[in-house]
PAKE-498792 format. One record per residue (C-alpha): residue number from 1; residue in one letter; y, x, z. Coordinates in steps of 0.5 Angstrom, whole numbers, plus 500, padded with zeros to 3 digits. Each point is the difference from the previous one (the first is absolute). Example, Ala and Ser with C-alpha at 12.3 -4.5 7.8 and 13.67 -1.06 7.14 Angstrom:
+-----+---+-----+-----+-----+
|   k | r |  c2 |  c1 |  c3 |
+-----+---+-----+-----+-----+
|   1 | A | 491 | 525 | 516 |
|   2 | S | 507 | 502 | 498 |
+-----+---+-----+-----+-----+
END
This chain:
+-----+---+-----+-----+-----+
|   k | r |  c2 |  c1 |  c3 |
+-----+---+-----+-----+-----+
|   1 | M | 137 | 522 | 773 |
|   2 | Q | 499 | 498 | 507 |
|   3 | A | 505 | 493 | 502 |
|   4 | V | 500 | 496 | 505 |
|   5 | V | 498 | 493 | 499 |
|   6 | V | 498 | 494 | 503 |
|   7 | K | 495 | 495 | 500 |
|   8 | P | 498 | 492 | 501 |
|   9 | G | 501 | 499 | 508 |
|  10 | F | 506 | 505 | 500 |
|  11 | V | 495 | 507 | 501 |
|  12 | V | 504 | 505 | 498 |
|  13 | D | 496 | 506 | 497 |
|  14 | V | 501 | 507 | 496 |
|  15 | A | 497 | 500 | 494 |
|  16 | E | 499 | 503 | 492 |
|  17 | V | 505 | 497 | 496 |
|  18 | P | 501 | 501 | 492 |
|  19 | E | 506 | 504 | 499 |
|  20 | P | 506 | 496 | 498 |
|  21 | R | 502 | 499 | 493 |
|  22 | C | 507 | 504 | 498 |
|  23 | G | 503 | 495 | 495 |
|  24 | P | 506 | 503 | 495 |
|  25 | G | 506 | 498 | 505 |
|  26 | D | 496 | 502 | 506 |
|  27 | V | 499 | 507 | 505 |
|  28 | V | 494 | 502 | 503 |
|  29 | I | 502 | 502 | 508 |
|  30 | A | 496 | 504 | 504 |
|  31 | V | 500 | 497 | 507 |
|  32 | R | 502 | 505 | 506 |
|  33 | R | 503 | 496 | 505 |
|  34 | V | 499 | 492 | 501 |
|  35 | Q | 501 | 495 | 506 |
|  36 | L | 498 | 494 | 501 |
|  37 | S | 505 | 494 | 501 |
|  38 | V | 499 | 496 | 506 |
|  39 | T | 499 | 493 | 495 |
|  40 | E | 495 | 504 | 496 |
|  41 | C | 496 | 501 | 507 |
|  42 | M | 501 | 493 | 502 |
|  43 | L | 498 | 497 | 493 |
|  44 | L | 494 | 505 | 500 |
|  45 | S | 498 | 497 | 507 |
|  46 | G | 500 | 493 | 497 |
|  47 | A | 506 | 498 | 504 |
|  48 | D | 504 | 494 | 498 |
|  49 | V | 506 | 504 | 497 |
|  50 | A | 504 | 499 | 493 |
|  51 | L | 495 | 501 | 494 |
|  52 | G | 494 | 499 | 505 |
|  53 | D | 498 | 494 | 496 |
|  54 | Q | 501 | 504 | 493 |
|  55 | L | 495 | 506 | 503 |
|  56 | A | 495 | 495 | 503 |
|  57 | R | 499 | 497 | 493 |
|  58 | R | 500 | 507 | 496 |
|  59 | L | 494 | 502 | 505 |
|  60 | E | 496 | 494 | 498 |
|  61 | D | 499 | 504 | 493 |
|  62 | G | 498 | 506 | 504 |
|  63 | P | 502 | 506 | 503 |
|  64 | L | 507 | 503 | 497 |
|  65 | Q | 504 | 506 | 501 |
|  66 | F | 506 | 499 | 505 |
|  67 | G | 506 | 502 | 503 |
|  68 | G | 505 | 506 | 500 |
|  69 | H | 507 | 499 | 498 |
|  70 | E | 503 | 505 | 505 |
|  71 | F | 498 | 507 | 497 |
|  72 | A | 502 | 506 | 496 |
|  73 | G | 497 | 506 | 496 |
|  74 | E | 500 | 504 | 494 |
|  75 | I | 500 | 498 | 492 |
|  76 | I | 493 | 502 | 497 |
|  77 | A | 501 | 496 | 493 |
|  78 | L | 506 | 497 | 496 |
|  79 | G | 498 | 494 | 495 |
|  80 | T | 501 | 501 | 493 |
|  81 | A | 506 | 497 | 500 |
|  82 | V | 503 | 503 | 505 |
|  83 | D | 505 | 504 | 499 |
|  84 | P | 502 | 506 | 505 |
|  85 | E | 507 | 501 | 497 |
|  86 | A | 502 | 492 | 500 |
|  87 | T | 496 | 499 | 506 |
|  88 | G | 501 | 507 | 504 |
|  89 | L | 493 | 499 | 502 |
|  90 | R | 495 | 506 | 500 |
|  91 | V | 494 | 503 | 502 |
|  92 | G | 499 | 502 | 507 |
|  93 | Q | 507 | 497 | 502 |
|  94 | R | 500 | 497 | 507 |
|  95 | V | 501 | 492 | 500 |
|  96 | T | 499 | 493 | 502 |
|  97 | A | 500 | 494 | 498 |
|  98 | V | 504 | 492 | 501 |
|  99 | E | 494 | 496 | 501 |
| 100 | T | 502 | 493 | 497 |
| 101 | L | 500 | 500 | 493 |
| 102 | P | 503 | 494 | 495 |
| 103 | C | 496 | 497 | 495 |
| 104 | G | 505 | 500 | 495 |
| 105 | T | 499 | 494 | 497 |
| 106 | C | 502 | 494 | 504 |
| 107 | A | 506 | 497 | 500 |
| 108 | A | 503 | 504 | 506 |
| 109 | C | 498 | 506 | 496 |
| 110 | R | 503 | 497 | 494 |
| 111 | C | 507 | 499 | 503 |
| 112 | S | 500 | 507 | 503 |
| 113 | W | 498 | 498 | 507 |
| 114 | A | 494 | 504 | 501 |
| 115 | G | 500 | 499 | 508 |
| 116 | A | 498 | 493 | 499 |
| 117 | C | 495 | 501 | 496 |
| 118 | V | 495 | 495 | 501 |
| 119 | A | 494 | 504 | 498 |
| 120 | P | 501 | 507 | 502 |
| 121 | A | 495 | 505 | 500 |
| 122 | I | 499 | 503 | 508 |
| 123 | I | 497 | 507 | 500 |
| 124 | G | 494 | 500 | 505 |
| 125 | F | 500 | 492 | 500 |
| 126 | T | 500 | 498 | 493 |
| 127 | R | 498 | 507 | 497 |
| 128 | P | 497 | 506 | 503 |
| 129 | G | 504 | 503 | 505 |
| 130 | A | 501 | 508 | 503 |
| 131 | L | 493 | 499 | 505 |
| 132 | A | 497 | 504 | 495 |
| 133 | E | 500 | 507 | 498 |
| 134 | R | 504 | 498 | 494 |
| 135 | V | 504 | 495 | 497 |
| 136 | V | 503 | 497 | 494 |
| 137 | V | 507 | 496 | 500 |
| 138 | P | 505 | 499 | 494 |
| 139 | A | 505 | 506 | 499 |
| 140 | S | 506 | 495 | 501 |
| 141 | A | 498 | 500 | 508 |
| 142 | V | 499 | 506 | 501 |
| 143 | V | 506 | 503 | 505 |
| 144 | P | 500 | 508 | 500 |
| 145 | V | 500 | 504 | 507 |
| 146 | P | 506 | 504 | 501 |
| 147 | D | 500 | 507 | 502 |
| 148 | G | 499 | 501 | 507 |
| 149 | V | 497 | 493 | 501 |
| 150 | S | 493 | 501 | 504 |
| 151 | L | 494 | 496 | 496 |
| 152 | S | 499 | 497 | 507 |
| 153 | A | 507 | 497 | 500 |
| 154 | A | 500 | 498 | 493 |
| 155 | A | 494 | 496 | 501 |
| 156 | A | 503 | 497 | 506 |
| 157 | I | 507 | 499 | 496 |
| 158 | Q | 498 | 492 | 499 |
| 159 | P | 502 | 498 | 507 |
| 160 | L | 507 | 504 | 499 |
| 161 | A | 501 | 497 | 494 |
| 162 | G | 498 | 493 | 503 |
| 163 | A | 505 | 502 | 506 |
| 164 | V | 506 | 501 | 495 |
| 165 | H | 498 | 494 | 496 |
| 166 | A | 501 | 496 | 506 |
| 167 | H | 507 | 503 | 502 |
| 168 | A | 502 | 498 | 492 |
| 169 | A | 497 | 493 | 501 |
| 170 | L | 504 | 499 | 507 |
| 171 | D | 506 | 503 | 497 |
| 172 | V | 502 | 504 | 506 |
| 173 | R | 507 | 502 | 499 |
| 174 | P | 504 | 506 | 503 |
| 175 | G | 500 | 499 | 508 |
| 176 | E | 496 | 493 | 501 |
| 177 | S | 495 | 500 | 505 |
| 178 | V | 493 | 501 | 499 |
| 179 | L | 494 | 498 | 505 |
| 180 | V | 493 | 503 | 498 |
| 181 | L | 495 | 496 | 503 |
| 182 | G | 493 | 505 | 501 |
| 183 | G | 500 | 507 | 500 |
| 184 | G | 494 | 501 | 495 |
| 185 | V | 500 | 504 | 494 |
| 186 | M | 505 | 494 | 496 |
| 187 | G | 504 | 499 | 507 |
| 188 | L | 501 | 507 | 500 |
| 189 | L | 502 | 502 | 493 |
| 190 | G | 505 | 494 | 500 |
| 191 | V | 504 | 503 | 506 |
| 192 | A | 500 | 506 | 496 |
| 193 | V | 502 | 496 | 493 |
| 194 | A | 505 | 496 | 504 |
| 195 | R | 503 | 506 | 504 |
| 196 | H | 501 | 504 | 493 |
| 197 | G | 503 | 494 | 496 |
| 198 | N | 507 | 499 | 504 |
| 199 | A | 498 | 495 | 505 |
| 200 | G | 503 | 499 | 507 |
| 201 | L | 496 | 499 | 506 |
| 202 | V | 493 | 501 | 499 |
| 203 | A | 495 | 498 | 506 |
| 204 | L | 492 | 501 | 499 |
| 205 | S | 496 | 495 | 505 |
| 206 | T | 493 | 502 | 501 |
| 207 | H | 495 | 502 | 506 |
| 208 | S | 497 | 507 | 500 |
| 209 | P | 505 | 505 | 502 |
| 210 | R | 497 | 505 | 495 |
| 211 | K | 503 | 495 | 495 |
| 212 | L | 506 | 499 | 503 |
| 213 | E | 502 | 508 | 500 |
| 214 | L | 498 | 500 | 493 |
| 215 | G | 505 | 494 | 499 |
| 216 | R | 505 | 505 | 503 |
| 217 | R | 498 | 506 | 496 |
| 218 | F | 500 | 495 | 493 |
| 219 | G | 507 | 498 | 502 |
| 220 | A | 501 | 494 | 505 |
| 221 | D | 505 | 499 | 505 |
| 222 | A | 497 | 495 | 504 |
| 223 | L | 493 | 500 | 503 |
| 224 | I | 497 | 494 | 503 |
| 225 | D | 493 | 499 | 503 |
| 226 | A | 497 | 494 | 497 |
| 227 | G | 497 | 499 | 507 |
| 228 | S | 507 | 499 | 502 |
| 229 | D | 505 | 494 | 499 |
| 230 | V | 501 | 502 | 493 |
| 231 | L | 504 | 494 | 499 |
| 232 | A | 505 | 501 | 505 |
| 233 | T | 501 | 507 | 498 |
| 234 | A | 501 | 498 | 493 |
| 235 | L | 505 | 495 | 502 |
| 236 | E | 503 | 505 | 505 |
| 237 | L | 501 | 506 | 495 |
| 238 | T | 503 | 495 | 495 |
| 239 | D | 505 | 496 | 505 |
| 240 | G | 496 | 494 | 500 |
| 241 | I | 500 | 499 | 492 |
| 242 | G | 493 | 503 | 498 |
| 243 | F | 499 | 505 | 494 |
| 244 | D | 502 | 500 | 493 |
| 245 | V | 494 | 501 | 498 |
| 246 | V | 493 | 500 | 502 |
| 247 | L | 494 | 504 | 498 |
| 248 | E | 494 | 497 | 503 |
| 249 | T | 494 | 505 | 499 |
| 250 | A | 495 | 498 | 505 |
| 251 | G | 498 | 493 | 499 |
| 252 | G | 493 | 499 | 498 |
| 253 | S | 493 | 500 | 502 |
| 254 | A | 498 | 503 | 507 |
| 255 | D | 494 | 502 | 497 |
| 256 | V | 503 | 506 | 497 |
| 257 | G | 505 | 501 | 505 |
| 258 | L | 505 | 496 | 498 |
| 259 | A | 504 | 496 | 505 |
| 260 | G | 498 | 493 | 498 |
| 261 | L | 506 | 495 | 498 |
| 262 | S | 504 | 501 | 506 |
| 263 | T | 505 | 505 | 497 |
| 264 | V | 501 | 495 | 495 |
| 265 | E | 503 | 495 | 505 |
| 266 | L | 504 | 506 | 503 |
| 267 | A | 503 | 502 | 493 |
| 268 | A | 502 | 493 | 499 |
| 269 | Q | 503 | 500 | 507 |
| 270 | A | 503 | 507 | 500 |
| 271 | V | 504 | 499 | 493 |
| 272 | R | 507 | 498 | 500 |
| 273 | R | 502 | 493 | 496 |
| 274 | G | 500 | 501 | 492 |
| 275 | G | 496 | 507 | 502 |
| 276 | R | 495 | 502 | 496 |
| 277 | I | 492 | 501 | 501 |
| 278 | A | 495 | 505 | 496 |
| 279 | M | 493 | 498 | 502 |
| 280 | V | 495 | 505 | 497 |
| 281 | S | 494 | 500 | 505 |
| 282 | V | 497 | 494 | 500 |
| 283 | L | 494 | 500 | 497 |
| 284 | D | 497 | 493 | 503 |
| 285 | A | 499 | 495 | 494 |
| 286 | H | 503 | 494 | 503 |
| 287 | A | 505 | 503 | 505 |
| 288 | P | 504 | 495 | 504 |
| 289 | L | 508 | 501 | 499 |
| 290 | P | 505 | 498 | 505 |
| 291 | T | 504 | 496 | 494 |
| 292 | G | 504 | 496 | 505 |
| 293 | L | 503 | 506 | 503 |
| 294 | L | 501 | 503 | 494 |
| 295 | R | 503 | 494 | 496 |
| 296 | S | 505 | 499 | 506 |
| 297 | K | 502 | 507 | 501 |
| 298 | S | 501 | 500 | 492 |
| 299 | V | 495 | 506 | 500 |
| 300 | T | 498 | 503 | 493 |
| 301 | L | 493 | 502 | 500 |
| 302 | V | 498 | 505 | 495 |
| 303 | H | 493 | 502 | 498 |
| 304 | P | 500 | 507 | 496 |
| 305 | R | 494 | 502 | 497 |
| 306 | S | 496 | 504 | 504 |
| 307 | G | 501 | 508 | 499 |
| 308 | A | 505 | 498 | 494 |
| 309 | G | 494 | 502 | 495 |
| 310 | D | 501 | 495 | 494 |
| 311 | Y | 501 | 503 | 493 |
| 312 | A | 508 | 497 | 500 |
| 313 | S | 502 | 504 | 505 |
| 314 | G | 495 | 504 | 503 |
| 315 | A | 502 | 507 | 497 |
| 316 | S | 507 | 499 | 501 |
| 317 | V | 499 | 499 | 507 |
| 318 | F | 494 | 505 | 501 |
| 319 | E | 506 | 505 | 497 |
| 320 | H | 505 | 499 | 505 |
| 321 | S | 494 | 500 | 505 |
| 322 | F | 499 | 507 | 498 |
| 323 | G | 506 | 502 | 500 |
| 324 | L | 501 | 498 | 507 |
| 325 | V | 494 | 505 | 501 |
| 326 | Q | 503 | 506 | 496 |
| 327 | R | 507 | 499 | 504 |
| 328 | N | 496 | 501 | 507 |
| 329 | L | 502 | 493 | 502 |
| 330 | V | 494 | 497 | 501 |
| 331 | D | 493 | 503 | 501 |
| 332 | P | 494 | 496 | 499 |
| 333 | D | 495 | 506 | 502 |
| 334 | A | 503 | 499 | 507 |
| 335 | L | 497 | 493 | 500 |
| 336 | I | 493 | 502 | 497 |
| 337 | T | 496 | 501 | 506 |
| 338 | H | 492 | 500 | 497 |
| 339 | T | 497 | 503 | 495 |
| 340 | V | 493 | 500 | 498 |
| 341 | P | 495 | 503 | 495 |
| 342 | G | 499 | 497 | 493 |
| 343 | L | 497 | 493 | 498 |
| 344 | G | 494 | 500 | 504 |
| 345 | A | 505 | 499 | 506 |
| 346 | I | 502 | 493 | 498 |
| 347 | H | 497 | 497 | 506 |
| 348 | E | 504 | 504 | 505 |
| 349 | A | 506 | 499 | 496 |
| 350 | M | 500 | 493 | 501 |
| 351 | D | 499 | 500 | 507 |
| 352 | I | 506 | 504 | 501 |
| 353 | T | 504 | 496 | 496 |
| 354 | Q | 498 | 494 | 503 |
| 355 | H | 500 | 502 | 507 |
| 356 | K | 506 | 504 | 499 |
| 357 | S | 502 | 500 | 508 |
| 358 | R | 493 | 502 | 502 |
| 359 | Y | 501 | 507 | 497 |
| 360 | G | 507 | 501 | 501 |
| 361 | A | 500 | 499 | 492 |
| 362 | I | 507 | 498 | 497 |
| 363 | N | 499 | 501 | 492 |
| 364 | P | 494 | 497 | 498 |
| 365 | A | 495 | 506 | 499 |
| 366 | Q | 500 | 504 | 494 |
| 367 | M | 494 | 503 | 497 |
| 368 | E | 499 | 507 | 497 |
| 369 | L | 497 | 501 | 493 |
| 370 | S | 499 | 507 | 497 |
+-----+---+-----+-----+-----+
END
């Protein structure tokens, strides 16, 4: 079958690879839609980000199949131990899957704390992913796509699940004020989740008039031009106190269209004393933090798992996210601006995803497979 491979020197290509082996507890999925994450693009480019060193070491042994944890497709085969009645899985069913799979043997797994597994398998990183015509995943990691949800939305469900997970990690309470920094896919979905999670005032700060308008559509009460004095406006909106919660989605490498680290400092300034900040997009491996300000204000800083794609909580978070889509509370398809045909368009998809502002993209580019 055809799959995306990365070669020493971070050369990305499409090549013929062996068919994936289906174990007794696995399912085989024909990939129909797949999208790159910004992190995957940076890894494929050899950038200095988390897991970059591991990928470089693995490439010393030669080319490897890489990438593809945000996808949707159809089951084409069940392993011999997968009982359709017990699992609810069947051939022909539309599905996606959580990204991170526990080892099952470490101390954390033995204590039923799979989210803290020290040696997890990661779809698209430590095991072949969905940048391929077919992918094999454990049946336990598979999440059915509900009726009424498109495969394109299902392939984009992990960012929505990430916003849901961040909202939960921040413990946003009814009526609390929420400031979202950044109007990309995570920021806009963060606005939607806050609005439908019974937050009080929800504000969005971003540079793009188009994204500000989308922010209004997704539920923002206040729209702040990021080119203005955002801090002054944030304090004015909260009677000088600051926001209860800040969701920081814009910080990170300017090479992929993010805001550097200015929004990290802004988050610390705009949150109230005793407030909470979630950082979901700081991709730099050694990004500095304003620890003095955070400490003096007794701010709680949380780092939810990107995409909430871990086995321990991912399936339930995915299901909750699908429920938001089914109830027409969130529309991931509204953020999918670019679709390219097949795996052969991998370089185009990477370029769009890494340079969203140049292309006018919001969601990562999706690849559509027949």
